[in-house]
C-alpha positions, -999 to 999 in steps of 0.1 A, spaced: 875 -468 -866 857 -457 -898 838 -489 -900 829 -485 -862 815 -450 -869 795 -462 -898 780 -491 -878 770 -467 -849 763 -437 -871 725 -436 -861 734 -440 -825 759 -414 -826 736 -389 -841 710 -396 -815 734 -390 -787 745 -357 -803 709 -345 -806 701 -356 -772 731 -338 -758 721 -306 -777 686 -307 -766 697 -315 -730 720 -286 -730 695 -264 -745 668 -274 -720 692 -271 -691 701 -237 -701 664 -226 -702 656 -241 -670 686 -229 -650 697 -197 -667 673 -183 -692 646 -159 -678 622 -168 -707 610 -203 -698 581 -204 -723 597 -234 -741 594 -258 -711 561 -246 -696 534 -274 -697 508 -249 -709 496 -213 -709 495 -197 -676 468 -174 -664 465 -138 -669 472 -133 -632 504 -150 -633 518 -150 -668 542 -121 -657 563 -144 -634 560 -177 -653 598 -177 -656 601 -181 -619 589 -215 -613 598 -218 -578 574 -191 -568 546 -215 -568 566 -249 -570 582 -241 -537 606 -264 -517 579 -273 -493 576 -311 -496 546 -323 -515 539 -351 -539 540 -344 -578 560 -311 -572 558 -302 -610 520 -305 -612 492 -283 -600 484 -306 -573 520 -303 -560 516 -267 -553 511 -261 -515 486 -236 -502 515 -217 -487 528 -207 -522 495 -191 -528 490 -174 -495 525 -160 -496 512 -134 -521 474 -136 -514 471 -144 -478 468 -107 -467 443 -101 -492 421 -128 -479 424 -116 -445 415 -80 -454 385 -90 -474 370 -113 -449 375 -147 -468 340 -163 -471 353 -198 -475 385 -202 -454 400 -237 -451 391 -238 -415 353 -239 -424 359 -272 -442 382 -286 -416 351 -287 -391 339 -323 -393 302 -311 -398 313 -298 -431 336 -326 -442 308 -339 -464 312 -309 -487 348 -319 -498 338 -350 -514 329 -332 -545 355 -304 -543 386 -304 -522 380 -270 -507 411 -274 -486 434 -268 -515 438 -237 -536 448 -255 -567 416 -273 -567 398 -244 -583 428 -224 -593 452 -248 -613 476 -234 -636 487 -241 -673 452 -252 -684 441 -224 -707 412 -242 -723 393 -247 -691 405 -213 -672 376 -188 -667 376 -155 -650 398 -151 -619 418 -181 -631 391 -206 -621 395 -240 -635 364 -260 -623 330 -261 -637 310 -229 -635 283 -246 -615 304 -259 -587 284 -238 -562 256 -264 -564 276 -291 -546 271 -271 -514 242 -244 -519 215 -264 -534 193 -255 -504 197 -218 -515 172 -224 -543 147 -239 -517 149 -211 -492 154 -179 -514 124 -173 -535 143 -146 -555 168 -173 -564 146 -201 -577 148 -194 -612 186 -188 -612 212 -212 -627 243 -221 -605 265 -211 -634 255 -175 -627 266 -170 -592 298 -152 -598 290 -140 -634 264 -114 -626 280 -91 -601 266 -111 -571 288 -134 -554 326 -139 -549 339 -172 -534 363 -154 -511 345 -122 -501 309 -114 -500 310 -85 -476 299 -60 -501 268 -80 -508 258 -88 -473 220 -84 -468 226 -60 -440 247 -38 -463 223 -39 -492 194 -32 -469 209 3 -461 213 11 -497 176 10 -507 162 45 -521 199 58 -523 200 81 -553 221 69 -584 242 101 -584 249 113 -548 266 146 -539 302 141 -546 322 134 -516 357 148 -515 380 118 -514 408 117 -487 443 119 -503 473 102 -487 505 124 -480 537 109 -471 549 140 -453 520 138 -431 524 102 -425 560 107 -415 552 134 -391 524 113 -374 551 85 -370 574 108 -355 600 108 -382 618 141 -382 617 159 -414 646 178 -429 643 214 -439 632 224 -473 657 227 -500 661 251 -531 678 245 -563 709 263 -551 714 235 -524 714 207 -549 742 184 -541 747 166 -572 782 166 -591 785 197 -612 783 180 -645 749 164 -634 736 198 -627 740 211 -662 706 199 -673 685 227 -658 653 208 -666 659 181 -640 671 207 -614 640 228 -620 618 196 -618 635 186 -584 632 222 -571 593 220 -575 588 185 -561 578 172 -528 613 157 -525 628 193 -522 601 203 -498 609 174 -477 647 181 -477 656 149 -500 685 160 -518 701 145 -551 727 123 -532 700 108 -510 685 90 -542 716 87 -565 738 70 -540 735 38 -520 763 41 -495 747 11 -473 746 -14 -500 772 0 -526 798 20 -507 822 19 -534 798 38 -559 799 75 -557 769 81 -582 740 60 -593 728 73 -625 695 56 -625 680 48 -590 657 19 -591 626 9 -572 648 -3 -542 659 32 -539 623 44 -535 615 18 -511 639 33 -485 612 60 -478 582 46 -498 580 11 -482 542 8 -480 537 18 -514 566 -2 -528 552 -34 -510 517 -27 -526 533 -21 -561 551 -55 -558 515 -72 -554 501 -58 -586 507 -68 -622 530 -38 -629 555 -48 -601 551 -85 -594 582 -91 -615 604 -68 -597 595 -86 -564 609 -118 -578 640 -102 -591 630 -106 -627 633 -78 -655 607 -52 -651 572 -57 -668 568 -41 -702 537 -33 -723 550 -60 -748 541 -87 -722 507 -76 -716 476 -95 -728 455 -65 -734 459 -38 -760 489 -14 -755 505 13 -777 532 -2 -799 554 28 -794 555 20 -755 560 -19 -761 594 -21 -746 591 5 -719 601 -10 -685 577 -5 -656 590 8 -624 584 38 -601 597 63 -625 576 50 -654 544 66 -639 559 93 -616 586 108 -639 620 112 -624 628 144 -605 594 161 -607 574 129 -594 542 145 -606 511 127 -589 488 144 -613 507 130 -644 508 95 -626 470 96 -620 462 96 -657 487 105 -685 510 77 -672 482 51 -679 473 63 -713 508 62 -724 508 25 -724 472 13 -723 452 14 -757 422 -9 -748 386 2 -754 379 10 -719 411 34 -718 401 50 -751 367 61 -740 377 75 -706 380 110 -721 344 107 -732 332 101 -698 317 122 -670 346 109 -649 372 126 -672 352 160 -671 352 159 -632 390 151 -633 397 180 -659 378 204 -636 398 192 -606 432 196 -624 422 231 -635 414 240 -599 378 246 -609 366 220 -582 381 209 -550 411 185 -548 397 150 -545 365 157 -565 375 144 -599 378 109 -611 411 98 -628 424 63 -635 440 59 -602 408 72 -583 393 39 -594 421 15 -598 446 29 -571 421 42 -544 435 60 -511 432 34 -483 439 33 -444 472 14 -436 482 15 -400 463 45 -392 475 65 -420 462 71 -456 482 59 -485 474 53 -521 472 18 -529 498 10 -554 485 -26 -562 463 -17 -593 452 -51 -595 434 -54 -560 401 -43 -568 401 -52 -605 391 -89 -603 364 -93 -594 354 -56 -601 328 -58 -572 355 -52 -549 355 -15 -564 320 -10 -549 328 0 -513 362 18 -517 354 36 -550 319 36 -566 300 44 -534 317 76 -530 295 91 -557 268 66 -564 242 45 -548 249 8 -544 221 -2 -569 235 18 -597 270 9 -589 263 -26 -589 242 -22 -622 272 -5 -639 298 -30 -627 276 -59 -640 273 -42 -676 303 -53 -696 293 -30 -725 292 0 -701 324 -9 -688 341 -10 -723 326 25 -729 342 36 -696 309 42 -680 297 67 -708 259 64 -706 237 46 -681 234 7 -672 210 -12 -695 195 -29 -667 190 -26 -630 207 -51 -606 182 -66 -584 205 -72 -554 193 -44 -533 157 -50 -542 161 -87 -530 174 -77 -497 145 -51 -493 119 -77 -503 132 -102 -478 130 -74 -452 94 -67 -459 84 -103 -455 101 -102 -420 80 -72 -412 107 -45 -412 97 -13 -396 100 7 -428 78 -16 -447 56 8 -464 85 29 -477 103 -3 -489 70 -14 -508 70 19 -526 106 12 -535 99 -23 -547 70 -9 -570 95 16 -586 121 -11 -591 96 -32 -611 94 -5 -637 131 -11 -644 143 -40 -666 161 -66 -643 194 -84 -654 185 -117 -671 210 -136 -653 204 -170 -671 213 -153 -704 246 -137 -693 
């Protein structure tokens, strides 16, 4: 037996090591939440939060090469991004390329497949918005643009989406008809009071019967839970108390956990019982996408931008921003953000005019809705089903930032100024403290084309163009 072991010593060692390695990899693949060790490459900034949940992208839908980018079906992408594409009027839907007349365009780029342009695990070739094809890919289909548009003849194709102009999936904000309406609009308009969403109003509109308001004396938590007077006072001054939402409404779950009398720390699923629209939005953004996939909550330590080290392991859920019991929207609009974020853009916010306007609002020196907090720009109020709600998907208008133009910037600024600011990376890092270094030519190009068509306001437009020439235009080829 000993001689046998000696003879096959190396073979036995190999089998043992293979078994250990196989067991380790099997544990990671089937049981561990952290699957970094078996990833084929670095995931994009938009998806790294859920890289542990491989089957979100590599679905059960039958397709060849299931463990490669080419094996990811379009449905895996549209499950998360389909609604956005519909809302933002997708400029290049797959149906466009299924038309036989456009089949020639797919010879160079398979425009029918999402992963043709957005393949994962390719960090070396991944550009902004997860694009993994050459920057000049527009040239394959749009060479005629340079021939027909005089304003574009000196531009390079690798600048189409890099200068605040074009977004492959949505060009609505930059349509010539829209831009033409923006000429001669002042850079800084009279501030419009932004609408604010209110759940109580929405519930009333939907015919949901609201309960009578409650006071601290009516709190129905167990006696030992009411000993903390701070929690009780916070709840007493909250929208929950005004809406008749008592302690047991959040701290118990009789439907899903009938045997549990008291839940010490309600989760986002508890909030979703009333705040379903907000929760669904939250799941779509970087803050909440892990919760949607039943992963542990996102923490600042997982982020790829600068965060405060003392907040590194703070788990992100509804209470992270809204603070339990008080649910203070004012705190959630600004202080909640800076308790984690520590990048240059965030650090400079308090130097900006936006912050001064926000400070004036919270001191009641100016009307509600006139200030500009972090949430004003990154979580704007939108219309959903005929009601106004705060969009809790803080990623929706972040990339590309031109999405912010219509639902945020135009409340207070002209489009030309706003486009110039959004295209100025240095100004963005300074949190818009100052003025754009160069003027964006998008509006002037639309006006110039209208003049050539003999637009009825031609003389006024010519005066505008003369004034524009005095400003320095973005040098696209150098960006």
